[in-house]
N, C-alpha and C positions, 0 to 999 in steps of 0.2 A: 561681815566675817573677814578677818585679816587674810590676805593672800599668802600662800605658802611659797617659800623660795625653793623648796625641793632640793636642798643641798645633797650632792652625790659625789662620792669619790670617783674620779675619772681614771686616775692612774695610781696604782698602789706604790708603796715605797720601794718595792723590789722591781718596779718597772712594768708590772703586768697591767694590761689595758682592760678596764672593766666595760666590756662591750654590752653586756646585758643591762648594767646600770645606766649606761649612756642611752640605750634604746628606751629604757623605762623613763628616764628623765625627759627625753625628747617628746615622748608620748604624753607625759603628765603636764608639761608646760606648753603643749601644742605648738612646738617649734616648727613642725612641718607646714603649718598653715601660714607662716610668715613670709615665705618666698625669700626675697632679698632684704626685706625690712626687718633686719635684726642686726645686732652688734655684739661683739665679744670683747670684754675688757679683762685683761690679765694684770696681776700685780706680782712684782718680784722685788726682792730686797734681802738685806741681811736677816738672819734668823733673829727672832724676838724683837723685830723692829716695829711691831704693831700693824702688820699688814692685814691680818684677819679682822682686827678691831676697826681699822679704817674702812674695810669693805662692808662690815656689818652696819656701821653708821652711815656710810655713803649710799649703800644700795638696800639696806634693811634686810640683809641676808642673815644667816644664822651659822656662820662658820665658827668652829671652835676657837676660843681665845685663850691666851696664856693667863694662868693664875699667878699674879705677881707675888702673892703671899706664899706660893709653893716653890718659888725659885725660878730662875730663868732657865728654860729648857725648850727643846723642840716641841712645838705644838702641832703644826701642820706637816704631815708626812705624805709625800707624793703630790698629786694635784687634785684639787676639789673644784667642782663647779656648782653654781646655783643661779637661780633666776633673780634678777634685780627687781625687787618689788616696787611697783608703782612707776616704773620708767617706761616711757614710750619713745621709740618702738621697743619691741622686746629686746632686752639686753641680758647677756649671759656674763656672769662674773666668774673669773677663774682665779683661784687662790693657789699659788705655787709654794712649794716647800722652800724655806729660807736658805740663803747661801751662807757659806762660811760657818756652818754648824759643826760643833765638836763631835756630834754623833756620827757623822760620815768621815771625819778625819780631814786632815789638811791636804792630803794628796788625792783623795777621792772626789774629783770634780766632774766625773763623767755624768752623773745624773743631773748636776747643775746645768751643764751645757745642753744635755738632751731636753730638759724641761724648758730652758730658755729658748732653744730652737723651736720647740713645739709651741710655746706661747707666741713667739713672733710669727709662726706660720699660720696659726688659726685666729689670732687676735687682730682686732682693728685698732685697739688702744692698749698700750702697755703702761701701767703705772709703775714707776720706779721709786720705791720708798727709800729715802736716805736721810741721814742726820744732818742737821744744819751745821754742826761744828766740824763735819768732814769736808766742807767746801773749802777749797784752797789748800788742802793738805795733800802732800805727795803720796803718802802711804795711807790714804783714807780707805775706809772699809768699802766704799762704793766703787772704787776703781777696778778691782778684780771683776765686779759684777758688770761694769760697763764694757770692760775688755771682752768678757764672755759674750755680751749682747752683740758687740760689733763683729766679733769673730764668726759667730754663727750666722750673722746676717749675710756674710759673704757666700754662704752655702745655699741661700734661699733662691737667688735669682728672681726675686719678687718683682712683678711689674708695677707695683703700687707702693706708695709711701705708707710707713707705719707711724702712728702718732705716739711719741714718747712723752708721757706726762710725768715730769719729775715732781714728786711731792716731798717738799722739805719739811721734815718733822722737827717739832720743838724749836721754832724760830726764836731768835734772840732779839736784842734791841737793835741789831744791825739792820738798817733799812733794806727792804726787799730789792730796791733798785740797785743796790750795790752787790747783792748776793747773786742776782741772775746773770750779770755779765761774767762774773768769775766762774760761775757754773758752766756757762756756755764755752768759756775758754778752756776749762778743764776737759770738757767733752770733746772739743776740737783736737786737743793734744792727744787724748786717748785714741781718737779716730785716726789721727795721723800716724800713731805708733802701731797700729794694728796691721799685720801683714795682709796684703790684698792680692787677689789674682791679677794676672797681667791685664785682663780686660778692664779692671776697675782701679788701676794704679792711680789714675788722675781723676777718678770720679769724686765729685764733692759730696760732703756729708749730707747736704740738703736734698740730694737726689734720692736718698734712702729714707730719711726721717724727717718728720715734722716735730719740732721740739716745743713743748709747752711746760711752763714752770709755775708752781703754786706753793705757797708756804702755809703751814698750819701750826697753830699753837700747841703747846704741850697738853696731851690728854690728861695726864695725871695732875698737873699744876693748874691748868686753866680749862677745865672740862667744858664749862658752858661756852667759853670762847671757842674752843675746839669744835663743839657741835654747831655753833653758828657758822663758822668757816666751812665746815663740811657740808652744811645745808646749802650754802652758796655754791660750793663746788658741784653739788648734786644737780643743780639746775643746768649746768653745762652738758650733762649727759642726756637731757631731754632733747629729742630730735637730733641726736648726735650724727645721724647718717645724712642729714640734709646738707646741701652744699654750704661750705663754710663751717660745718660742725666739726667736732673732734675726729670723727671718722668719715669725713666727707669724700675721701677718695675710695670709690666703690669698685675700682677695677680689680678683677680677679676674685671677687667675692663668690664663695660657694653658696648656692641656694640652700635654704634651710632644710629642704628634703634630703640634701646630700651631706649635711653637716656630720651626721654620725659616721657615715662611711668614710668621709674625707678625713676626719680626726683619727679614725682607726688606721687608715692607710698611711697618714703622715707619721704617726707614731711608729708604725711598722718599719718604714723607711729609715727613720731616725735611729731606731734600735739596731738596724742592720748596718749603721754607720755609713750610709750612702749620702751622696749629695742630694739635697731635696730641691728639685726643680718644680717650683710652685706652678708655673704655667703648664708644664707637662702634667703635673699632678691635677691641676684643674681640669685638663682635658680627660685625664683618666677617670676622675670622679664623674665628670659629665657623661663619659661613655658608659660607665657602670650604671649610674642612676638612670640615664635615659633608656638604657636597655631594660632596666627593671620596670620603669614606667611603661615602656612599649609592650613588654611581655604581659604586664598586668592588664593593660587596656585590650590587648589581643584576647587574653583569656576571658575578660568580661564580654567582649564581642562574641566569642564562641558560645557563651551561655546566655546571651541576651534573649529575653523572652520575645521581643519584637522580631528579632532575627530568626529565632526558631519557628515562630508562627509564619513568617514570610517564607522561609525555606520549605516548610510543610505544605503551605498553600501552593507554591510554585510547582511542586511535584505532581499535583493533580490537574493543573491547567494554567492558562495565562492569568496573571494577576494585574489588575488595573492599577496603574501608578507604581509599578514595581521599581523603576529606576528612582523615582522620587523618594519612596520609602527606604530603599536600601542606601541611597545617598545620605538621607537624614541619619540613619543608624551609623554609617561610617563617619559622617561629619561630626556626630556627637563624640565619638571616642577619639577622633583626631583632635578635636577642639580641647577635650579634656587632657590629652597628651600635651598639647601646646601650652595649656595653662600650667601644668606641672613642670614642664621642661623649659619654660621660658627663661628661667634664671640661670640655666646652665649654659655652657659654651654654645654659642649660636651655631657654629659649624657642626659640632657634634650633635646638637639637638636636631638640626635639619637632616643630618645624615640618618640618625635613628628614626626620625619621623618618616623619611622616605622608605626605610626598611619596614617600618610598621605598616605604612600604607601599602607597600608592595605585598607584604605578607597577608594583610587583610584582603586585598584584592584577589590574591591567589586563592584565599579561603572561600570567598564568595563567588569566584568565577564559575564553578560548576553550576550554581544556581542561575547565574546569568545565561550560561549556555543552554540550560534546561528551558529557561524563559524564551530564549531565542528559538529553540526547537519548537516550543508551543506556537510562537508567532509564525514560524515557517509552516508548520502543519495547518494552522488556522488559515493562513493566506492561501495555501494549496487547496484546502477544502473549499474556501470561498471561490477560488478560481473554478473548481469543478462544478460547484452549484451554479455559478453565473454562466458558465459555458453551456451547461445542460439547459438552463432556463432559456438562454438566448437561442439555442438550437431548436428547442421545443416551440418557440414562437416563430420559427421559420427564418431565423437569421442565417446569413451566409457564414460558412464555417470560418474562413480566414479572418473576416471582419469580427466575428464573435470572439475568436481567440485573441485578437489584438485588444479589443475592448476589455475583455475579462482579464487579460494579463496586466494591462495598465491599471485597472481598478485594484487588482490583488496586490500588485507591487506597491501601489500607493498606500494601501492599508498596511502592508508590511513595513514600509518606511515609517509610517506613523507609530506602529508598534515598536519599532527599533528606537524611535525617539522617546517613546514612553518608557522603554526599558533601559535607556542610557543612564550611566552613573556619572555623576559630576567628577568624582575623583579619578575616573579612568577614561582613557581615550581608546576604548576597545573598538576595533574595526569590525563592523558587521557585514563587510563586503563578501566574505567567504560564505556566510550563511545566505546572503542575498543571491550569490551566484548558484549556490546549491538549490535554492528555491526556484531560480530561473531554469535550472536544468530539470528540476522536477516538473515544472509547468510545461516545459517543452516536451518532456517525455510523455506526460499525460496527454498533451495536445496531439502528439504524434500517435499515441495509442488510440485516442478517440478518432483521429483522422483515418488510421488504418482500419478501425472497426467500421466507420461510416463508409469508407470506400469499399471495404469487403462486403458490407451490406448492400451497397449499390451494385457491386459486381454480381452478387447472388441474385438480387432482384432482377437485373437485366439479363443475366445468364440463365438462371433456373426458371424464374417466373415468366420472363418475357420471351427470350429466345427459345428456350426449351419448349415452352407452351405453344409458341407460334410456329415452330418448325417440326416438332416430333410428329404430331397428328397429320398435317398435310404431307410431309415427306413420306410417312408410312403409307398413306393413301396413294400417293403418286407411284411409289415403288411397287405396291400391290397391283396397280393397274398395268404396269409393265408395257406401256405403249411406246410408240416411236419417239414421242417428244417427252418421255419421262424425265430424262436428265436435263433437258433444256428447261422444262418447267421447274424442276428442282433447283437448277442454277439460278433462275430468275427469282424464285421464292427466297432462296438463300440471300441473294444480293439485296433484295428489297427489304427483308426483315432485318438484315445486318445493318444496312444504312439507316433504317429507322431507329434501331436500338442505339447505334453509335451516335446519331444526332441527338437523341434524347439523353444519352449518357454524357455526352460532351456538355450539354446545357446543365445537367445535374451537377457535374464536377467543376463547373466554372467558378463556383463560390469557394472552392478549395485553393484556388490560385496555385495550381501545380505548375511545375516547370515544364517546358515544352517536351523534353525527353520523356519524362514520366507520363505526361498526358498521352503522347504518341504511343508509348508502350502499352498503356492501358487500353487504348482504342484497338491496337493490334491484337491484344489478348482477347478482347471481346470478339473480334472477327475470327480469331483462331478457334475460340470456343464455339461460335456458331457453326463453323466448318466441321468441328469435331462432333457436334450434335448430329449433323447430317451423316457424317461418316460412320458414327456409332450406330445410328439407326439403320444405315445401309448394311453394316456388318450383321446386325441382328436379323434383318430380313434375309440376308444371304445365308445365314445359318439355318433358316427355316425354308429355304428355297424348294425343297422337295415337297413340303406341305402346300406351298403356294402353287407349284406346278401341277400337283394332283388336283387342287381346287380349281385351277384354271381349266385343266382338262375335263374335269367333271362338269363344270359350267358350260363349256362349249359343246361337249359331247352329249349331255343329257337334256339341254334346253335349246330351243330354236331361237331365231333372231328376235322373236317377240317375247322371249323369256318364258315360254310355255314348255312344259315337259314334253319330250318327244315320245310319240307312239311308234314303235318299231313295226311299221307296216311295210309292205313290199315296195312302197314308193320311196322309202328312205334309203339313201346311198351311204351305207355304213362305212365303206372304204374312204369316200371323200370326207365324210364327217370326222372320221378318226384322224385322217391326215390334217384336217383343219385344226382339230383340238390339239394334236401334238405340235403342230406349227405354232399355235398360240402359246403353249407351254414352253417350247424351245425359244420363242421370242422373249418370254419372261426370263428364261435362263440367261439369254444373251444380255438382257438389260442388267441383270444382277451380277454379271460376271466381273464387272469393274466399276470403280467410282469415276464418274465423268463430270467433275465440277469445273474443269477447264474446257474452253471451246476448242477441243481437238477431235478429229475424226479417227475412227478405228474400224477394223474389219472383223470384229469379234462375231457380229451377227452373221455376216457372210460366211465366215469360216465354220461356224457351228452348223449352219444350214447345209453348206456344201459337204460337210463331213458326216452329219448325223441324219439328215433328211435326204433320202434318195428318191423320194416320190412314190414309193411302193409301200402300201400298208399291209403288213403281214399279220397273220393271226396266230399261226401255229408257233409253239414255243421254240421249235427248232429253227424256224426262220428268224425269230427274235434274237436267238443266240448268234446266228450268223450276222445279223445287222449290228449287234453290239460288239462285234469284233474290233480289236484295236485298229485305229487308223493313224496314219503318219502325221497329219497336220496337228492333231491334238496330243501328240506324244511330247508335251513340253510343260514346264512349270510356270511359264510366263507368257504374257500376251505381247505381241508386237505393238510398239507405240504406247504401251501402258506401263507405268512404273510399278515396281513390286509393292510399294506402300498403298497404291490405289487398286491393287488386285484383290478382288473378293473371292472369286472362285477361279482356280487355275484351269487350264485346258484339260489336264489329266483328271481333275475333279469333275469337270463338266462331262467328260466321257463316262466316268463312273456313275455320276448322277443320272445321266440319260439312260444308261443300261438298267439301273435300278428303277427308274421311272417307267420304262417300257414294260419291265417285268410286273410292276405293281398295277399298271393300268390294263394289262392284257385280259384280266378277268372281266372288266367292264365291257370290253369289246366282244368277248366271247358270249357274255350274257345277252348283249344286244342282238347278236346274230341268232342266238337260240330263240330269243323272243320273236324275232322276225319270222323265223321258220315256223314257230308255233302259231303265229298269227295267220300265216298263209294256210296252214293246215286247218285251223279252226274256221276259216272263211271259205273253204272249198269242200262242200258236202257231196257233190256229185262224184260218182265213181269215174274212173277213166273211160274214154270212149270205147276202148277195146272190151272193157268189162260190160258196158251197156250192150254192145253187139253180141257178146257171148250170152248174156242173159236173154236177149231177144231170140237168138237161135235155139238155145236150150229150152227156153220156156214157151216156145211157139205153140205147142199142143195145149198147154194149160191156158194160154191166152184165148185160143179158139173155144175151149170149154167154157170160159167165163163169158165170152161173147154170146155163145149159144144158150146159156142158162142165165136169165136175168136175176134169179135168186142169188146166185154166187156174186153177181155184180152188186146187188143190194147189200149183201153181207160185207163185201169188200169196201163199199162206200161207208157203211156204218163204222167199220174198223178204222177207215181213214179219218173219219170225224173224231172218233175217240182218241186215236193216236195224236191227231192234231191238237185236240184239247189238252191231252197230257203234256205234249211238247211245250205248248204255250204256258200251261199252268205251272210246270216245273222249271221252265226257263233253262232247258237243257243246254242250250248254247252257252249261257253264262256260266253254268256249273262246270263245263269242260274247259273253260278258260283258266281255271285254277289247277288244271292237270287232269289227266285221264283217270288215275286212281281215285283222286278225291271226288271227281265228278260221279264216278260209278257208285262210290259209297254213299254220297249224298242222295242220289236218285233212288238207290235201293232202300234207304231209310224212309223216304217220303212216298214211295210208289203205292204201297197198300193203302195208307190213309186217303190218298187222293182218289184212288180208284173207288174206294168205298163211298166216299162222299159223292162222287159223280153218279154212282149207281143209285144212291139214296135220292138224289135230286131227280133222276130219271123216273124213279118209282113214284115220286110225289107228283110229277108232271102227268104221269100216266093216269093217276087216280083223280086228277083235277082237284087235288086238295093240298095245296102247297102249305108247308109248315110256316107258321108265323116267323117272320124274320127277327132274330134276336136284336134287341135294342143296342145301339152303339154305347159302348162302355164309356162313362165319363173319364176324362183324363185327369188324373190327380196331379198334384204338384210334384210328387216323387216320380210318377210315371212320365210327366212332362220333362223332368230333369233327365230321366233315363233316355228319353227320346232325343234330347239334345245331344246326348253322348253317342247314341246308336242310330245309324241311318234307317229311315223308314223303308220298309219293303215295298217292292213294286206290286201294286194290286192289279191283277190281270182279269178280274171278274168281268170287266167291260168287254174284254176281247173274246169271251165265251158267251154264246147265246143263253138267255135266261131260261129257255126251255130245257136246256141240257145241264145247266149248272145252277144250283139253288143253295148251295152251302156257303157259309161265311169262311173267308180265308184270312188268316193272320200270318204274319211273317215272323221269322226268327233268324238268328245268325246263321243257322244251317240251311235255310231255304224256305219254301212255302210250306205252311203247316195247316192242315184241315182240322176243323173242330166240329164235333157232333152236337146235336141239339141239347142233350143233357149237359154237356160241358158248357154250352152257351148259357144254359139256364143257371148253372152254378156261378158263372162269371157275372151274370146279371144280378144274382142275389148278393154276391160279394160287393158289387158296386153300390147296390142299394143300402147295404149295411155301412158302407164307408161314408156315403153322402151325408147322412145326418150329422156325422161327427165333423 
């Protein structure tokens, strides 16, 4: 299939630029893929000189040609472009409107100059079509054209040479060797006559142009010959951009991707009648095109699937190979930019590349910072785990922190290297410093927790446990050496705890000041434990004094309860008990953890103990009167912070103590009096003398009458039996009234039982003794709870007492034979079960 030349009108006759047509043409011929490997060939010459015909035969294009049979008129209007078919590299042919046409008029040469300037600006090769018979003529048709070309050339400031290929049409018999020198001479004359800027006054023609000349036969007269010569000329356009080719000077060539924009901007500048600085234009084109390429590559990066997947993955956690993957993505688009911008101005391309790279890096930097945040968090968590594991294995704290820190920082550095991007020199030192601060903060937190745990262990578990109980026991004892023993206990336990604590914190490698401070805090805590316990015991001093008084007063030296007989000296016992209580008060009056002497005990005894034990409440009140030595709120030689009970409080406590212990003393005295009375049954001597004097007659009667004496003897025996059987002495120990009531309730049953037994003895038919009742489990349990009664049957002769006696809580109880029989029956009923 024959390749299409895609002929397109680039500029209309009225000067309007066909931008859409050019974009379509560039797309159809795939010009953007050529890079710098393309050439532009323009042809100019007089109207109807066969320019379009020459291009069509030379490049196989399809420009519109003039129909000779329709007359000679303007065929090409404006500027047309087409692709040269079969020419490598890609070559663009540009057919310009002919000069010196009657359609535009003699004076309207504006478009001619604009089109000529445009052709020189965008073309690598310019074909100048001229008639052979005009060579050597002063007023030839090609002279105005050459003047136009040379004049506009002054406005280009082009850095490269343009190839002018003069095509001599319809050559004659004059040899070509004679025509070429004449043509070159004419060209030089025209160049010399063209006004030039000051900078180019002496610039030779060869600095601007490379001139080539070729002659062709007449197309109308020698068509075959013309085609042969055109075919030979066509061969010169193959590889025209190679060194030595027709367009070998490639300086300032606009890359194919910028051709459309460059042509449009050049025409815009020409239309505005401004000087066309091609180097500046080249920079401008490169700037615009490179920006377009950079923006396109950046947009592609933004929506790149690999990037989006990487960005999403890094939001959830660290990504292995993050830096390599991101570097590959960035490198791909930067390489694509380099490939597309390689043909543009190097300075502009590099500048725009740097901007693209900077913009891309700014775009991906949040993902990088997120990745670094994950690396920092991961390293911190690794540190925490390593430290905890090391401590659980018994490692020393400071050594464990150093080892864990080094391992975590090494892992972080590896993570930073993995996340590093080739295109960026981002410094991770700030993140590393933040990680170091976090590690130090966590280590400090753990150290504080561990030290606090040690403090609690040694303070609460060791010091409190080892001091609280013993100190409480020592203070409750209230002896002479209480505070000496307490001080020794405190010093011993404190030194033990401090020694063990010092060994425990050695692995923390604390500085000397911190270590000293912690040891001192431990000592202070131990002292505070003792002081706190002392204050607690001082708050309960009244209870302790009463307990001490009760112990000394109610129990003897063998810890046996006192029986208040007439032998007990209540006065001295009371004095001793109160002295012991006052001794306890003097011990608890102040804290004595320093080896200092004081006179608290002496002052209290001299003020509160006068050696006299008073019983009556009136005497107590006189004793409790205020005394001068205790009218103070401080003790001498004792600081206020060590004072537990002030002198005034001691006086008040002593008054209260005496009032509350007075009842115990009174009860003891009453018990002693009762004991004396219960153990002295003989009447007073005067009463015995009075009974003897007043009853002398009755005594004589009894002596003279033996029957009275026998009756009196029997009454004595019965009363003795009743006395023993009822244990009257024991009953009256509980009080006179209770004794009378108990005896009255038991008197009749006992008398009846005694009479029954006497009757049985008199008949010589003693009643069978009731069998002993078996003791059941329940009864045995009751007996364990209730004391067994005293059986007194052995103390009474069998001849006079024959009844069974059982006891109860109220005293001795007699049981009759029927009752005994019932009990025996009940027992027999219970036993089978």
